[in-house]
Chimera marker file (.cmm) of the C-alpha trace (Angstrom):
<marker_set name="trace">
<marker id="1" x="-15.068" y="3.801" z="39.122" r="1" g="1" b="0" radius="0.5"/>
<marker id="2" x="-12.200" y="2.745" z="36.849" r="1" g="1" b="0" radius="0.5"/>
<marker id="3" x="-13.734" y="-0.721" z="36.503" r="1" g="1" b="0" radius="0.5"/>
<marker id="4" x="-17.198" y="0.685" z="35.758" r="1" g="1" b="0" radius="0.5"/>
<marker id="5" x="-15.893" y="3.042" z="33.095" r="1" g="1" b="0" radius="0.5"/>
<marker id="6" x="-13.337" y="0.785" z="31.377" r="1" g="1" b="0" radius="0.5"/>
<marker id="7" x="-13.875" y="-2.872" z="32.445" r="1" g="1" b="0" radius="0.5"/>
<marker id="8" x="-10.096" y="-3.261" z="32.000" r="1" g="1" b="0" radius="0.5"/>
<marker id="9" x="-8.437" y="-5.672" z="34.426" r="1" g="1" b="0" radius="0.5"/>
<marker id="10" x="-4.917" y="-4.438" z="33.604" r="1" g="1" b="0" radius="0.5"/>
<marker id="11" x="-5.803" y="-0.834" z="34.389" r="1" g="1" b="0" radius="0.5"/>
<marker id="12" x="-7.443" y="-1.682" z="37.743" r="1" g="1" b="0" radius="0.5"/>
<marker id="13" x="-4.511" y="-3.902" z="38.730" r="1" g="1" b="0" radius="0.5"/>
<marker id="14" x="-2.003" y="-1.202" z="37.718" r="1" g="1" b="0" radius="0.5"/>
<marker id="15" x="-3.771" y="1.249" z="40.037" r="1" g="1" b="0" radius="0.5"/>
<marker id="16" x="-3.755" y="-1.486" z="42.716" r="1" g="1" b="0" radius="0.5"/>
<marker id="17" x="0.025" y="-1.960" z="42.403" r="1" g="1" b="0" radius="0.5"/>
<marker id="18" x="0.447" y="1.808" z="42.791" r="1" g="1" b="0" radius="0.5"/>
<marker id="19" x="-1.652" y="1.700" z="45.999" r="1" g="1" b="0" radius="0.5"/>
<marker id="20" x="-4.490" y="3.735" z="44.476" r="1" g="1" b="0" radius="0.5"/>
<marker id="21" x="-7.133" y="1.025" z="44.199" r="1" g="1" b="0" radius="0.5"/>
<marker id="22" x="-8.211" y="-2.377" z="45.396" r="1" g="1" b="0" radius="0.5"/>
<marker id="23" x="-7.353" y="-5.354" z="43.185" r="1" g="1" b="0" radius="0.5"/>
<marker id="24" x="-9.489" y="-6.393" z="40.223" r="1" g="1" b="0" radius="0.5"/>
<marker id="25" x="-10.402" y="-9.616" z="42.064" r="1" g="1" b="0" radius="0.5"/>
<marker id="26" x="-11.642" y="-7.608" z="45.040" r="1" g="1" b="0" radius="0.5"/>
<marker id="27" x="-13.718" y="-5.390" z="42.736" r="1" g="1" b="0" radius="0.5"/>
<marker id="28" x="-15.376" y="-8.539" z="41.374" r="1" g="1" b="0" radius="0.5"/>
<marker id="29" x="-15.926" y="-9.890" z="44.905" r="1" g="1" b="0" radius="0.5"/>
<marker id="30" x="-17.596" y="-6.636" z="46.001" r="1" g="1" b="0" radius="0.5"/>
<marker id="31" x="-19.791" y="-6.528" z="42.889" r="1" g="1" b="0" radius="0.5"/>
<marker id="32" x="-20.764" y="-10.181" z="43.392" r="1" g="1" b="0" radius="0.5"/>
<marker id="33" x="-21.560" y="-9.545" z="47.054" r="1" g="1" b="0" radius="0.5"/>
<marker id="34" x="-23.842" y="-6.651" z="46.111" r="1" g="1" b="0" radius="0.5"/>
<marker id="35" x="-25.681" y="-8.735" z="43.490" r="1" g="1" b="0" radius="0.5"/>
<marker id="36" x="-26.066" y="-11.698" z="45.843" r="1" g="1" b="0" radius="0.5"/>
<marker id="37" x="-27.263" y="-9.394" z="48.613" r="1" g="1" b="0" radius="0.5"/>
<marker id="38" x="-29.924" y="-8.001" z="46.260" r="1" g="1" b="0" radius="0.5"/>
<marker id="39" x="-31.004" y="-11.583" z="45.456" r="1" g="1" b="0" radius="0.5"/>
<marker id="40" x="-31.214" y="-12.433" z="49.170" r="1" g="1" b="0" radius="0.5"/>
<marker id="41" x="-33.269" y="-9.305" z="49.735" r="1" g="1" b="0" radius="0.5"/>
<marker id="42" x="-35.637" y="-10.277" z="46.913" r="1" g="1" b="0" radius="0.5"/>
<marker id="43" x="-36.085" y="-13.764" z="48.366" r="1" g="1" b="0" radius="0.5"/>
<marker id="44" x="-36.761" y="-12.350" z="51.857" r="1" g="1" b="0" radius="0.5"/>
<marker id="45" x="-39.011" y="-9.407" z="50.930" r="1" g="1" b="0" radius="0.5"/>
<marker id="46" x="-40.396" y="-10.447" z="47.543" r="1" g="1" b="0" radius="0.5"/>
<marker id="47" x="-39.535" y="-7.143" z="45.840" r="1" g="1" b="0" radius="0.5"/>
<marker id="48" x="-36.648" y="-5.597" z="43.961" r="1" g="1" b="0" radius="0.5"/>
<marker id="49" x="-36.154" y="-1.880" z="44.382" r="1" g="1" b="0" radius="0.5"/>
<marker id="50" x="-33.262" y="0.513" z="44.958" r="1" g="1" b="0" radius="0.5"/>
<marker id="51" x="-32.184" y="0.538" z="48.596" r="1" g="1" b="0" radius="0.5"/>
<marker id="52" x="-32.119" y="4.343" z="48.559" r="1" g="1" b="0" radius="0.5"/>
<marker id="53" x="-35.936" y="4.460" z="48.274" r="1" g="1" b="0" radius="0.5"/>
<marker id="54" x="-37.710" y="5.431" z="51.479" r="1" g="1" b="0" radius="0.5"/>
<marker id="55" x="-40.372" y="3.213" z="53.026" r="1" g="1" b="0" radius="0.5"/>
<marker id="56" x="-43.947" y="4.321" z="53.770" r="1" g="1" b="0" radius="0.5"/>
<marker id="57" x="-43.884" y="7.072" z="51.120" r="1" g="1" b="0" radius="0.5"/>
<marker id="58" x="-46.315" y="7.325" z="48.222" r="1" g="1" b="0" radius="0.5"/>
<marker id="59" x="-44.272" y="6.215" z="45.208" r="1" g="1" b="0" radius="0.5"/>
<marker id="60" x="-45.337" y="6.406" z="41.577" r="1" g="1" b="0" radius="0.5"/>
<marker id="61" x="-43.614" y="5.066" z="38.498" r="1" g="1" b="0" radius="0.5"/>
<marker id="62" x="-43.251" y="5.669" z="34.799" r="1" g="1" b="0" radius="0.5"/>
<marker id="63" x="-42.527" y="2.724" z="32.535" r="1" g="1" b="0" radius="0.5"/>
<marker id="64" x="-41.525" y="2.980" z="28.894" r="1" g="1" b="0" radius="0.5"/>
<marker id="65" x="-40.139" y="0.656" z="26.271" r="1" g="1" b="0" radius="0.5"/>
<marker id="66" x="-36.712" y="1.298" z="24.812" r="1" g="1" b="0" radius="0.5"/>
<marker id="67" x="-36.419" y="0.262" z="21.185" r="1" g="1" b="0" radius="0.5"/>
<marker id="68" x="-33.295" y="0.990" z="19.192" r="1" g="1" b="0" radius="0.5"/>
<marker id="69" x="-33.037" y="-0.206" z="15.629" r="1" g="1" b="0" radius="0.5"/>
<marker id="70" x="-29.601" y="0.857" z="14.406" r="1" g="1" b="0" radius="0.5"/>
<marker id="71" x="-29.344" y="2.031" z="10.840" r="1" g="1" b="0" radius="0.5"/>
<marker id="72" x="-25.729" y="3.221" z="10.764" r="1" g="1" b="0" radius="0.5"/>
<marker id="73" x="-23.081" y="0.923" z="9.285" r="1" g="1" b="0" radius="0.5"/>
<marker id="74" x="-21.097" y="0.897" z="12.551" r="1" g="1" b="0" radius="0.5"/>
<marker id="75" x="-24.060" y="-0.373" z="14.632" r="1" g="1" b="0" radius="0.5"/>
<marker id="76" x="-24.260" y="-4.092" z="15.261" r="1" g="1" b="0" radius="0.5"/>
<marker id="77" x="-27.541" y="-5.155" z="16.823" r="1" g="1" b="0" radius="0.5"/>
<marker id="78" x="-30.944" y="-3.745" z="17.691" r="1" g="1" b="0" radius="0.5"/>
<marker id="79" x="-31.718" y="-3.254" z="21.365" r="1" g="1" b="0" radius="0.5"/>
<marker id="80" x="-35.029" y="-3.670" z="23.177" r="1" g="1" b="0" radius="0.5"/>
<marker id="81" x="-35.561" y="-2.971" z="26.837" r="1" g="1" b="0" radius="0.5"/>
<marker id="82" x="-37.692" y="-1.282" z="29.445" r="1" g="1" b="0" radius="0.5"/>
<marker id="83" x="-36.975" y="1.909" z="31.353" r="1" g="1" b="0" radius="0.5"/>
<marker id="84" x="-38.552" y="2.292" z="34.784" r="1" g="1" b="0" radius="0.5"/>
<marker id="85" x="-38.444" y="5.536" z="36.778" r="1" g="1" b="0" radius="0.5"/>
<marker id="86" x="-39.653" y="5.713" z="40.381" r="1" g="1" b="0" radius="0.5"/>
<marker id="87" x="-40.802" y="8.958" z="42.001" r="1" g="1" b="0" radius="0.5"/>
<marker id="88" x="-41.287" y="9.385" z="45.732" r="1" g="1" b="0" radius="0.5"/>
<marker id="89" x="-43.696" y="12.105" z="46.864" r="1" g="1" b="0" radius="0.5"/>
<marker id="90" x="-42.295" y="13.335" z="50.166" r="1" g="1" b="0" radius="0.5"/>
<marker id="91" x="-44.286" y="15.891" z="52.162" r="1" g="1" b="0" radius="0.5"/>
<marker id="92" x="-43.153" y="18.389" z="54.775" r="1" g="1" b="0" radius="0.5"/>
<marker id="93" x="-45.194" y="16.484" z="57.351" r="1" g="1" b="0" radius="0.5"/>
<marker id="94" x="-43.729" y="13.077" z="56.622" r="1" g="1" b="0" radius="0.5"/>
<marker id="95" x="-40.234" y="12.419" z="55.307" r="1" g="1" b="0" radius="0.5"/>
<marker id="96" x="-40.439" y="8.609" z="55.142" r="1" g="1" b="0" radius="0.5"/>
<marker id="97" x="-38.421" y="5.834" z="56.744" r="1" g="1" b="0" radius="0.5"/>
<marker id="98" x="-34.954" y="4.743" z="55.625" r="1" g="1" b="0" radius="0.5"/>
<marker id="99" x="-34.925" y="1.093" z="54.537" r="1" g="1" b="0" radius="0.5"/>
<marker id="100" x="-33.128" y="-1.361" z="56.764" r="1" g="1" b="0" radius="0.5"/>
<marker id="101" x="-31.857" y="-4.743" z="55.715" r="1" g="1" b="0" radius="0.5"/>
<marker id="102" x="-29.534" y="-6.927" z="57.733" r="1" g="1" b="0" radius="0.5"/>
<marker id="103" x="-26.863" y="-8.438" z="55.515" r="1" g="1" b="0" radius="0.5"/>
<marker id="104" x="-26.576" y="-12.183" z="55.957" r="1" g="1" b="0" radius="0.5"/>
<marker id="105" x="-22.778" y="-12.009" z="55.855" r="1" g="1" b="0" radius="0.5"/>
<marker id="106" x="-20.311" y="-9.160" z="56.266" r="1" g="1" b="0" radius="0.5"/>
<marker id="107" x="-18.890" y="-7.866" z="52.987" r="1" g="1" b="0" radius="0.5"/>
<marker id="108" x="-15.332" y="-8.246" z="54.274" r="1" g="1" b="0" radius="0.5"/>
<marker id="109" x="-15.808" y="-12.012" z="54.700" r="1" g="1" b="0" radius="0.5"/>
<marker id="110" x="-17.139" y="-12.470" z="51.174" r="1" g="1" b="0" radius="0.5"/>
<marker id="111" x="-14.566" y="-14.127" z="48.931" r="1" g="1" b="0" radius="0.5"/>
<marker id="112" x="-16.868" y="-15.521" z="46.269" r="1" g="1" b="0" radius="0.5"/>
<marker id="113" x="-17.061" y="-14.355" z="42.680" r="1" g="1" b="0" radius="0.5"/>
<marker id="114" x="-20.074" y="-16.559" z="41.943" r="1" g="1" b="0" radius="0.5"/>
<marker id="115" x="-23.438" y="-14.871" z="41.470" r="1" g="1" b="0" radius="0.5"/>
<marker id="116" x="-26.463" y="-16.588" z="43.022" r="1" g="1" b="0" radius="0.5"/>
<marker id="117" x="-29.251" y="-17.741" z="40.735" r="1" g="1" b="0" radius="0.5"/>
<marker id="118" x="-32.480" y="-15.799" z="40.867" r="1" g="1" b="0" radius="0.5"/>
<marker id="119" x="-35.562" y="-17.683" z="42.053" r="1" g="1" b="0" radius="0.5"/>
<marker id="120" x="-37.638" y="-19.329" z="39.319" r="1" g="1" b="0" radius="0.5"/>
<marker id="121" x="-40.541" y="-16.979" z="40.116" r="1" g="1" b="0" radius="0.5"/>
<marker id="122" x="-38.377" y="-13.973" z="39.218" r="1" g="1" b="0" radius="0.5"/>
<marker id="123" x="-36.903" y="-15.269" z="35.988" r="1" g="1" b="0" radius="0.5"/>
<marker id="124" x="-40.049" y="-16.945" z="34.576" r="1" g="1" b="0" radius="0.5"/>
<marker id="125" x="-43.059" y="-14.648" z="34.699" r="1" g="1" b="0" radius="0.5"/>
<marker id="126" x="-46.597" y="-15.817" z="33.943" r="1" g="1" b="0" radius="0.5"/>
<marker id="127" x="-48.191" y="-14.415" z="30.815" r="1" g="1" b="0" radius="0.5"/>
<marker id="128" x="-50.620" y="-11.548" z="31.400" r="1" g="1" b="0" radius="0.5"/>
<marker id="129" x="-53.004" y="-10.886" z="28.523" r="1" g="1" b="0" radius="0.5"/>
<marker id="130" x="-55.963" y="-8.562" z="28.219" r="1" g="1" b="0" radius="0.5"/>
<marker id="131" x="-58.990" y="-10.689" z="27.324" r="1" g="1" b="0" radius="0.5"/>
<marker id="132" x="-60.408" y="-8.130" z="24.916" r="1" g="1" b="0" radius="0.5"/>
<marker id="133" x="-58.688" y="-6.382" z="22.032" r="1" g="1" b="0" radius="0.5"/>
<marker id="134" x="-60.741" y="-3.268" z="22.754" r="1" g="1" b="0" radius="0.5"/>
<marker id="135" x="-61.168" y="-2.783" z="26.522" r="1" g="1" b="0" radius="0.5"/>
<marker id="136" x="-64.238" y="-0.847" z="27.589" r="1" g="1" b="0" radius="0.5"/>
<marker id="137" x="-63.360" y="2.611" z="28.852" r="1" g="1" b="0" radius="0.5"/>
<marker id="138" x="-66.080" y="4.171" z="31.024" r="1" g="1" b="0" radius="0.5"/>
<marker id="139" x="-67.264" y="7.668" z="30.235" r="1" g="1" b="0" radius="0.5"/>
<marker id="140" x="-67.029" y="9.904" z="33.294" r="1" g="1" b="0" radius="0.5"/>
<marker id="141" x="-68.443" y="13.343" z="33.873" r="1" g="1" b="0" radius="0.5"/>
<marker id="142" x="-67.158" y="15.674" z="36.571" r="1" g="1" b="0" radius="0.5"/>
<marker id="143" x="-70.081" y="14.786" z="38.865" r="1" g="1" b="0" radius="0.5"/>
<marker id="144" x="-69.625" y="11.014" z="38.619" r="1" g="1" b="0" radius="0.5"/>
<marker id="145" x="-67.193" y="8.897" z="40.528" r="1" g="1" b="0" radius="0.5"/>
<marker id="146" x="-64.798" y="6.789" z="38.443" r="1" g="1" b="0" radius="0.5"/>
<marker id="147" x="-65.030" y="3.059" z="38.983" r="1" g="1" b="0" radius="0.5"/>
<marker id="148" x="-63.145" y="0.468" z="36.979" r="1" g="1" b="0" radius="0.5"/>
<marker id="149" x="-64.268" y="-3.092" z="36.411" r="1" g="1" b="0" radius="0.5"/>
<marker id="150" x="-61.100" y="-5.024" z="37.259" r="1" g="1" b="0" radius="0.5"/>
<marker id="151" x="-62.550" y="-8.341" z="35.980" r="1" g="1" b="0" radius="0.5"/>
<marker id="152" x="-61.251" y="-7.501" z="32.495" r="1" g="1" b="0" radius="0.5"/>
<marker id="153" x="-57.654" y="-7.643" z="33.820" r="1" g="1" b="0" radius="0.5"/>
<marker id="154" x="-57.421" y="-11.187" z="35.246" r="1" g="1" b="0" radius="0.5"/>
<marker id="155" x="-53.722" y="-11.926" z="34.727" r="1" g="1" b="0" radius="0.5"/>
<marker id="156" x="-52.463" y="-8.415" z="35.213" r="1" g="1" b="0" radius="0.5"/>
<link id1="1" id2="2" r="1" g="1" b="0" radius="0.2"/>
<link id1="2" id2="3" r="1" g="1" b="0" radius="0.2"/>
<link id1="3" id2="4" r="1" g="1" b="0" radius="0.2"/>
<link id1="4" id2="5" r="1" g="1" b="0" radius="0.2"/>
<link id1="5" id2="6" r="1" g="1" b="0" radius="0.2"/>
<link id1="6" id2="7" r="1" g="1" b="0" radius="0.2"/>
<link id1="7" id2="8" r="1" g="1" b="0" radius="0.2"/>
<link id1="8" id2="9" r="1" g="1" b="0" radius="0.2"/>
<link id1="9" id2="10" r="1" g="1" b="0" radius="0.2"/>
<link id1="10" id2="11" r="1" g="1" b="0" radius="0.2"/>
<link id1="11" id2="12" r="1" g="1" b="0" radius="0.2"/>
<link id1="12" id2="13" r="1" g="1" b="0" radius="0.2"/>
<link id1="13" id2="14" r="1" g="1" b="0" radius="0.2"/>
<link id1="14" id2="15" r="1" g="1" b="0" radius="0.2"/>
<link id1="15" id2="16" r="1" g="1" b="0" radius="0.2"/>
<link id1="16" id2="17" r="1" g="1" b="0" radius="0.2"/>
<link id1="17" id2="18" r="1" g="1" b="0" radius="0.2"/>
<link id1="18" id2="19" r="1" g="1" b="0" radius="0.2"/>
<link id1="19" id2="20" r="1" g="1" b="0" radius="0.2"/>
<link id1="20" id2="21" r="1" g="1" b="0" radius="0.2"/>
<link id1="21" id2="22" r="1" g="1" b="0" radius="0.2"/>
<link id1="22" id2="23" r="1" g="1" b="0" radius="0.2"/>
<link id1="23" id2="24" r="1" g="1" b="0" radius="0.2"/>
<link id1="24" id2="25" r="1" g="1" b="0" radius="0.2"/>
<link id1="25" id2="26" r="1" g="1" b="0" radius="0.2"/>
<link id1="26" id2="27" r="1" g="1" b="0" radius="0.2"/>
<link id1="27" id2="28" r="1" g="1" b="0" radius="0.2"/>
<link id1="28" id2="29" r="1" g="1" b="0" radius="0.2"/>
<link id1="29" id2="30" r="1" g="1" b="0" radius="0.2"/>
<link id1="30" id2="31" r="1" g="1" b="0" radius="0.2"/>
<link id1="31" id2="32" r="1" g="1" b="0" radius="0.2"/>
<link id1="32" id2="33" r="1" g="1" b="0" radius="0.2"/>
<link id1="33" id2="34" r="1" g="1" b="0" radius="0.2"/>
<link id1="34" id2="35" r="1" g="1" b="0" radius="0.2"/>
<link id1="35" id2="36" r="1" g="1" b="0" radius="0.2"/>
<link id1="36" id2="37" r="1" g="1" b="0" radius="0.2"/>
<link id1="37" id2="38" r="1" g="1" b="0" radius="0.2"/>
<link id1="38" id2="39" r="1" g="1" b="0" radius="0.2"/>
<link id1="39" id2="40" r="1" g="1" b="0" radius="0.2"/>
<link id1="40" id2="41" r="1" g="1" b="0" radius="0.2"/>
<link id1="41" id2="42" r="1" g="1" b="0" radius="0.2"/>
<link id1="42" id2="43" r="1" g="1" b="0" radius="0.2"/>
<link id1="43" id2="44" r="1" g="1" b="0" radius="0.2"/>
<link id1="44" id2="45" r="1" g="1" b="0" radius="0.2"/>
<link id1="45" id2="46" r="1" g="1" b="0" radius="0.2"/>
<link id1="46" id2="47" r="1" g="1" b="0" radius="0.2"/>
<link id1="47" id2="48" r="1" g="1" b="0" radius="0.2"/>
<link id1="48" id2="49" r="1" g="1" b="0" radius="0.2"/>
<link id1="49" id2="50" r="1" g="1" b="0" radius="0.2"/>
<link id1="50" id2="51" r="1" g="1" b="0" radius="0.2"/>
<link id1="51" id2="52" r="1" g="1" b="0" radius="0.2"/>
<link id1="52" id2="53" r="1" g="1" b="0" radius="0.2"/>
<link id1="53" id2="54" r="1" g="1" b="0" radius="0.2"/>
<link id1="54" id2="55" r="1" g="1" b="0" radius="0.2"/>
<link id1="55" id2="56" r="1" g="1" b="0" radius="0.2"/>
<link id1="56" id2="57" r="1" g="1" b="0" radius="0.2"/>
<link id1="57" id2="58" r="1" g="1" b="0" radius="0.2"/>
<link id1="58" id2="59" r="1" g="1" b="0" radius="0.2"/>
<link id1="59" id2="60" r="1" g="1" b="0" radius="0.2"/>
<link id1="60" id2="61" r="1" g="1" b="0" radius="0.2"/>
<link id1="61" id2="62" r="1" g="1" b="0" radius="0.2"/>
<link id1="62" id2="63" r="1" g="1" b="0" radius="0.2"/>
<link id1="63" id2="64" r="1" g="1" b="0" radius="0.2"/>
<link id1="64" id2="65" r="1" g="1" b="0" radius="0.2"/>
<link id1="65" id2="66" r="1" g="1" b="0" radius="0.2"/>
<link id1="66" id2="67" r="1" g="1" b="0" radius="0.2"/>
<link id1="67" id2="68" r="1" g="1" b="0" radius="0.2"/>
<link id1="68" id2="69" r="1" g="1" b="0" radius="0.2"/>
<link id1="69" id2="70" r="1" g="1" b="0" radius="0.2"/>
<link id1="70" id2="71" r="1" g="1" b="0" radius="0.2"/>
<link id1="71" id2="72" r="1" g="1" b="0" radius="0.2"/>
<link id1="72" id2="73" r="1" g="1" b="0" radius="0.2"/>
<link id1="73" id2="74" r="1" g="1" b="0" radius="0.2"/>
<link id1="74" id2="75" r="1" g="1" b="0" radius="0.2"/>
<link id1="75" id2="76" r="1" g="1" b="0" radius="0.2"/>
<link id1="76" id2="77" r="1" g="1" b="0" radius="0.2"/>
<link id1="77" id2="78" r="1" g="1" b="0" radius="0.2"/>
<link id1="78" id2="79" r="1" g="1" b="0" radius="0.2"/>
<link id1="79" id2="80" r="1" g="1" b="0" radius="0.2"/>
<link id1="80" id2="81" r="1" g="1" b="0" radius="0.2"/>
<link id1="81" id2="82" r="1" g="1" b="0" radius="0.2"/>
<link id1="82" id2="83" r="1" g="1" b="0" radius="0.2"/>
<link id1="83" id2="84" r="1" g="1" b="0" radius="0.2"/>
<link id1="84" id2="85" r="1" g="1" b="0" radius="0.2"/>
<link id1="85" id2="86" r="1" g="1" b="0" radius="0.2"/>
<link id1="86" id2="87" r="1" g="1" b="0" radius="0.2"/>
<link id1="87" id2="88" r="1" g="1" b="0" radius="0.2"/>
<link id1="88" id2="89" r="1" g="1" b="0" radius="0.2"/>
<link id1="89" id2="90" r="1" g="1" b="0" radius="0.2"/>
<link id1="90" id2="91" r="1" g="1" b="0" radius="0.2"/>
<link id1="91" id2="92" r="1" g="1" b="0" radius="0.2"/>
<link id1="92" id2="93" r="1" g="1" b="0" radius="0.2"/>
<link id1="93" id2="94" r="1" g="1" b="0" radius="0.2"/>
<link id1="94" id2="95" r="1" g="1" b="0" radius="0.2"/>
<link id1="95" id2="96" r="1" g="1" b="0" radius="0.2"/>
<link id1="96" id2="97" r="1" g="1" b="0" radius="0.2"/>
<link id1="97" id2="98" r="1" g="1" b="0" radius="0.2"/>
<link id1="98" id2="99" r="1" g="1" b="0" radius="0.2"/>
<link id1="99" id2="100" r="1" g="1" b="0" radius="0.2"/>
<link id1="100" id2="101" r="1" g="1" b="0" radius="0.2"/>
<link id1="101" id2="102" r="1" g="1" b="0" radius="0.2"/>
<link id1="102" id2="103" r="1" g="1" b="0" radius="0.2"/>
<link id1="103" id2="104" r="1" g="1" b="0" radius="0.2"/>
<link id1="104" id2="105" r="1" g="1" b="0" radius="0.2"/>
<link id1="105" id2="106" r="1" g="1" b="0" radius="0.2"/>
<link id1="106" id2="107" r="1" g="1" b="0" radius="0.2"/>
<link id1="107" id2="108" r="1" g="1" b="0" radius="0.2"/>
<link id1="108" id2="109" r="1" g="1" b="0" radius="0.2"/>
<link id1="109" id2="110" r="1" g="1" b="0" radius="0.2"/>
<link id1="110" id2="111" r="1" g="1" b="0" radius="0.2"/>
<link id1="111" id2="112" r="1" g="1" b="0" radius="0.2"/>
<link id1="112" id2="113" r="1" g="1" b="0" radius="0.2"/>
<link id1="113" id2="114" r="1" g="1" b="0" radius="0.2"/>
<link id1="114" id2="115" r="1" g="1" b="0" radius="0.2"/>
<link id1="115" id2="116" r="1" g="1" b="0" radius="0.2"/>
<link id1="116" id2="117" r="1" g="1" b="0" radius="0.2"/>
<link id1="117" id2="118" r="1" g="1" b="0" radius="0.2"/>
<link id1="118" id2="119" r="1" g="1" b="0" radius="0.2"/>
<link id1="119" id2="120" r="1" g="1" b="0" radius="0.2"/>
<link id1="120" id2="121" r="1" g="1" b="0" radius="0.2"/>
<link id1="121" id2="122" r="1" g="1" b="0" radius="0.2"/>
<link id1="122" id2="123" r="1" g="1" b="0" radius="0.2"/>
<link id1="123" id2="124" r="1" g="1" b="0" radius="0.2"/>
<link id1="124" id2="125" r="1" g="1" b="0" radius="0.2"/>
<link id1="125" id2="126" r="1" g="1" b="0" radius="0.2"/>
<link id1="126" id2="127" r="1" g="1" b="0" radius="0.2"/>
<link id1="127" id2="128" r="1" g="1" b="0" radius="0.2"/>
<link id1="128" id2="129" r="1" g="1" b="0" radius="0.2"/>
<link id1="129" id2="130" r="1" g="1" b="0" radius="0.2"/>
<link id1="130" id2="131" r="1" g="1" b="0" radius="0.2"/>
<link id1="131" id2="132" r="1" g="1" b="0" radius="0.2"/>
<link id1="132" id2="133" r="1" g="1" b="0" radius="0.2"/>
<link id1="133" id2="134" r="1" g="1" b="0" radius="0.2"/>
<link id1="134" id2="135" r="1" g="1" b="0" radius="0.2"/>
<link id1="135" id2="136" r="1" g="1" b="0" radius="0.2"/>
<link id1="136" id2="137" r="1" g="1" b="0" radius="0.2"/>
<link id1="137" id2="138" r="1" g="1" b="0" radius="0.2"/>
<link id1="138" id2="139" r="1" g="1" b="0" radius="0.2"/>
<link id1="139" id2="140" r="1" g="1" b="0" radius="0.2"/>
<link id1="140" id2="141" r="1" g="1" b="0" radius="0.2"/>
<link id1="141" id2="142" r="1" g="1" b="0" radius="0.2"/>
<link id1="142" id2="143" r="1" g="1" b="0" radius="0.2"/>
<link id1="143" id2="144" r="1" g="1" b="0" radius="0.2"/>
<link id1="144" id2="145" r="1" g="1" b="0" radius="0.2"/>
<link id1="145" id2="146" r="1" g="1" b="0" radius="0.2"/>
<link id1="146" id2="147" r="1" g="1" b="0" radius="0.2"/>
<link id1="147" id2="148" r="1" g="1" b="0" radius="0.2"/>
<link id1="148" id2="149" r="1" g="1" b="0" radius="0.2"/>
<link id1="149" id2="150" r="1" g="1" b="0" radius="0.2"/>
<link id1="150" id2="151" r="1" g="1" b="0" radius="0.2"/>
<link id1="151" id2="152" r="1" g="1" b="0" radius="0.2"/>
<link id1="152" id2="153" r="1" g="1" b="0" radius="0.2"/>
<link id1="153" id2="154" r="1" g="1" b="0" radius="0.2"/>
<link id1="154" id2="155" r="1" g="1" b="0" radius="0.2"/>
<link id1="155" id2="156" r="1" g="1" b="0" radius="0.2"/>
</marker_set>
């Protein structure tokens, strides 16, 4: 927690010398292990998602862009990103299944501080473009069934 809040090596090592924390090097080893484990999981399963999510549960998401253009004199750079929220819809009848993943190596034996590279397929995504600037949106009345022509979304 001290490392996450301050990122100060001296402070973490001071707590370590007092017997109140692990060393800064061990914090980095644990963080590296967790990142590398997530990469191994991606390579094995082909997805990246929080391990706390349950399996076999209807899950929806909300995705939004994050654009910050600082105008104050103390701000340095603009920031652009994406926020993704996942929602799991658990019912009384079915509570889902806890994810299982066998770690390839025990955390206690991990002494590396080197983060694995992500696969090329994760870091270089193919371009997905809508073929039309104005996609056709079907009109639907309450009595009709909605059907969407997916041919207008080839890359997506």
